[in-house]
Every structure is written in C-alpha cells, then in structure tokens.
C-alpha positions as CSV (number, residue, x, y, z in Angstrom):
1,M,28.5,-11.1,4.1
2,S,27.4,-8.2,2.6
3,V,25.0,-9.9,-0.6
4,E,23.5,-6.3,-1.5
5,R,27.7,-6.4,-2.2
6,L,28.0,-9.2,-4.2
7,F,24.8,-8.2,-6.5
8,L,25.9,-5.1,-7.6
9,D,29.6,-6.6,-8.0
10,H,27.1,-9.1,-10.6
11,G,25.3,-6.5,-11.8
12,A,22.4,-8.5,-10.4
13,L,20.2,-5.7,-8.9
14,L,18.6,-4.4,-12.0
15,K,16.9,-1.0,-12.2
16,G,13.4,0.3,-15.2
17,H,10.5,-1.1,-15.5
18,F,9.8,-5.0,-14.0
19,L,6.4,-6.9,-15.2
20,L,6.7,-9.0,-11.2
21,S,6.1,-12.7,-11.0
22,S,2.8,-11.5,-8.9
23,G,1.6,-9.0,-11.3
24,L,3.0,-6.4,-9.6
25,H,5.1,-4.0,-11.6
26,S,9.1,-2.2,-9.8
27,D,11.6,-0.3,-11.1
28,R,13.9,-2.8,-9.7
29,Y,14.3,-6.1,-10.1
30,L,16.8,-8.8,-8.2
31,Q,18.8,-11.4,-11.1
32,C,19.7,-13.7,-8.4
33,A,20.5,-16.1,-11.0
34,L,23.3,-13.6,-11.8
35,V,25.1,-13.7,-8.2
36,L,24.0,-18.0,-8.7
37,A,26.4,-17.9,-11.7
38,Q,29.3,-17.7,-9.6
39,P,30.0,-20.8,-8.0
40,N,31.8,-19.5,-5.1
41,A,29.0,-17.4,-4.6
42,A,26.4,-19.5,-5.1
43,E,28.5,-21.9,-2.5
44,Q,29.1,-19.3,0.4
45,L,25.3,-17.7,0.0
46,G,24.0,-22.3,0.1
47,K,26.2,-22.3,3.2
48,E,25.2,-19.1,4.9
49,L,21.8,-20.1,4.4
50,A,22.2,-23.6,6.0
51,S,24.0,-21.9,9.5
52,R,20.2,-19.8,9.8
53,V,18.3,-23.4,10.2
54,A,18.3,-24.7,13.5
55,E,17.1,-28.1,12.1
56,K,18.3,-30.4,10.2
57,P,15.7,-31.3,7.5
58,D,16.0,-34.9,6.1
59,L,15.5,-33.0,2.4
60,V,15.8,-29.3,0.5
61,L,12.7,-28.3,-1.7
62,S,12.2,-25.3,-4.1
63,P,9.9,-23.9,-6.8
64,A,11.6,-23.8,-9.7
65,M,12.6,-22.3,-11.1
66,G,14.5,-19.4,-9.2
67,G,15.0,-21.5,-6.4
68,L,17.1,-24.7,-8.0
69,M,19.9,-23.5,-7.7
70,I,20.5,-21.9,-4.2
71,G,18.6,-24.5,-3.2
72,H,21.1,-27.4,-4.5
73,E,23.8,-25.7,-2.6
74,V,21.5,-25.3,1.0
75,S,21.0,-29.4,0.0
76,R,25.0,-29.7,-0.7
77,A,25.7,-27.7,3.1
78,F,23.5,-30.2,4.6
79,G,24.6,-33.8,2.6
80,V,21.0,-34.3,1.9
81,R,18.7,-34.5,-1.7
82,H,17.2,-31.4,-2.6
83,Y,14.5,-31.6,-5.1
84,F,12.2,-30.0,-6.7
85,T,8.6,-29.1,-8.1
86,E,7.3,-27.8,-10.5
87,R,4.5,-25.8,-12.3
88,V,1.7,-27.6,-14.8
89,D,-1.0,-25.8,-15.7
90,G,-0.3,-23.6,-13.4
91,I,-0.2,-26.3,-10.1
92,M,2.7,-26.7,-8.4
93,V,3.5,-30.3,-8.1
94,L,6.3,-32.7,-8.0
95,R,7.1,-34.5,-11.4
96,R,10.4,-36.8,-12.7
97,G,10.5,-39.0,-10.2
98,F,10.5,-37.1,-7.0
99,A,8.4,-38.4,-4.5
100,L,8.2,-37.3,-0.7
101,K,8.2,-39.9,2.4
102,P,5.0,-39.5,5.1
103,G,6.9,-37.4,8.6
104,E,9.8,-36.5,6.8
105,K,11.8,-33.2,8.0
106,I,11.6,-31.2,4.9
107,L,13.4,-27.2,4.5
108,V,11.9,-25.3,1.6
109,V,14.5,-22.7,0.0
110,E,14.0,-20.4,-2.5
111,D,15.9,-17.1,-4.0
112,V,13.8,-14.6,-3.3
113,V,10.3,-14.0,-1.5
114,T,8.0,-11.5,-2.7
115,T,4.7,-11.9,-1.9
116,G,5.7,-15.7,-0.4
117,K,2.6,-17.0,-2.4
118,S,5.1,-19.7,-4.8
119,T,7.0,-21.4,-1.2
120,K,3.6,-21.3,0.2
121,E,2.3,-23.5,-3.1
122,V,5.9,-25.3,-2.2
123,F,4.1,-26.4,1.5
124,A,0.5,-27.6,0.2
125,V,3.4,-29.8,-1.6
126,I,4.8,-31.0,1.3
127,K,1.7,-31.5,3.5
128,A,-0.6,-33.1,0.6
129,A,2.5,-35.7,0.8
130,G,2.5,-36.5,4.3
131,A,5.7,-34.7,5.4
132,A,6.2,-31.8,7.8
133,V,7.7,-28.5,6.9
134,I,10.8,-26.8,9.4
135,G,11.2,-23.9,8.0
136,A,12.1,-22.1,5.1
137,V,15.2,-19.2,3.7
138,S,15.6,-17.4,1.1
139,I,18.2,-15.1,-0.5
140,V,16.4,-11.7,-0.9
141,D,13.5,-11.0,1.6
142,R,11.6,-8.2,-0.5
143,S,8.3,-8.2,1.2
144,E,10.0,-6.8,4.6
145,G,9.7,-9.3,6.7
146,K,5.3,-8.9,6.2
147,S,5.1,-12.3,3.8
148,N,3.7,-13.9,7.3
149,L,5.1,-18.0,5.7
150,G,3.7,-19.6,8.9
151,V,6.5,-21.4,9.7
152,P,10.0,-20.4,10.8
153,Y,11.7,-18.4,8.3
154,S,15.5,-15.9,7.5
155,A,16.4,-14.6,5.2
156,L,19.9,-13.2,4.1
157,W,18.8,-10.2,2.8
158,T,15.9,-8.2,3.8
159,V,15.6,-4.7,0.7
160,S,12.2,-2.7,0.6
161,V,11.7,-2.5,-3.7
162,P,8.7,-0.4,-4.5
163,A,5.4,-2.8,-6.4
164,W,3.0,-1.3,-8.2
165,T,-0.2,-2.4,-9.8
166,P,0.1,-1.6,-13.4
167,E,-2.6,0.7,-12.2
168,Q,-0.8,3.2,-9.5
169,C,3.0,2.5,-11.9
170,P,4.3,5.2,-12.4
171,H,6.1,4.3,-15.8
172,C,2.7,2.2,-17.0
173,R,1.2,6.3,-17.1
174,T,4.8,7.4,-19.2
175,G,3.9,4.7,-21.7
176,M,7.3,3.4,-20.6
177,P,8.0,0.0,-22.2
178,V,7.0,-3.4,-19.3
179,V,10.1,-6.2,-19.2
180,K,8.7,-9.9,-17.3
181,P,12.7,-10.5,-16.3
182,G,10.8,-13.4,-14.3
183,S,10.1,-17.3,-15.2
184,R,6.8,-17.5,-14.2
185,T,3.5,-16.6,-15.6
186,E,0.8,-16.1,-13.9
187,K,-2.6,-15.4,-15.1
188,K,-3.7,-14.3,-11.4
189,K,-2.9,-10.4,-9.8
190,Y,-0.8,-9.7,-6.7
191,G,0.1,-12.2,-4.9
C-alpha cells in the first residue's frame, strides 16, 4: 500500500501557507481526515498499523481530533477498546467516563507525528493512571524519525515537509495569508 498515493488520490496533500499546531509554518499540509473519510482506506490503514505492533494492547488511546478515526480503526483491527484524550484549558485529559486501569497495556495512535508533543502528552495521561505505554504508531511521521518518543514507534509514511518559524517563513515575508487547517490551538511556540 502506498500511503503517499492515498493522499494524492484523495486530495489530502495540500499546498499553500499553513500554521501547524506546533506554531511552525509550512508550505504543505497532510490532511489525514480526507483519506480517513474513505471507510475502505481507513480500515486498510488501521490494519496495516496494527500489523506493525509487536504486542497486542489492552486499549488504544488517541489524542483528539486527529487520532480519533485512525485510533478507532487500529483498535478494531486488534478487537480492543478505543479511548481518546481531549484538551481542557490546554491540558490533555480523559473525559466522557473514560478511565485507565493500572497495569493496562496501551498503544497510542496518531494520524501525524511532527514534534511528538501531543503523543507525549497522551503518554503522561497513561503514566499518571499507572498504565503502561507499549508503543505508538501513526500514519505519517513528519519528524523524519527525529521525534524521539522514547517507546517503540512505527509510521506508515515518513515524509520530509519543510517547516519554519514565522520569522524564517518565506511566505510570511511575501505577505501570503496563513491558514490554520488543524484542530489544535496553541499559545506555545515550536514544539
């Protein structure tokens, strides 16, 4: 399966001037939601991610919003529960009656890893509950393997997409309007 081909076929590799959740700017954006809106593609990606995990988890946990759909598909491939975290006042938390059990083996599933910030915030939720992070997977690794999550990690597609601080951004210098396509609003800067 070519993940890049899926993104191209579904118009999910966007070009322009984008504000990433890390605070960095980029000229390309990978809109996983456009791929995951296709049930067959989502199921296929979930099965492929599950096949890359050495140990079956008790639970799959994803950060909202981006990890919701692919997390559900990975959990379905394993036949286990899927929960998700949400931000409340900027802090990643479990809500909606979700609770982790001490000792539970948990796999974290993301759509895209860039800096690893959201993934590591989910790890903190897991550790605070006394559960164990057994690894992480994502559809796309934008960090080019540099995110250093500290657990076994696998992505279906590692891609190099340039990113700049606003001060270094060539599009900002030309006055091109910036678009925020993601769901997370951040006050902090650059991962």
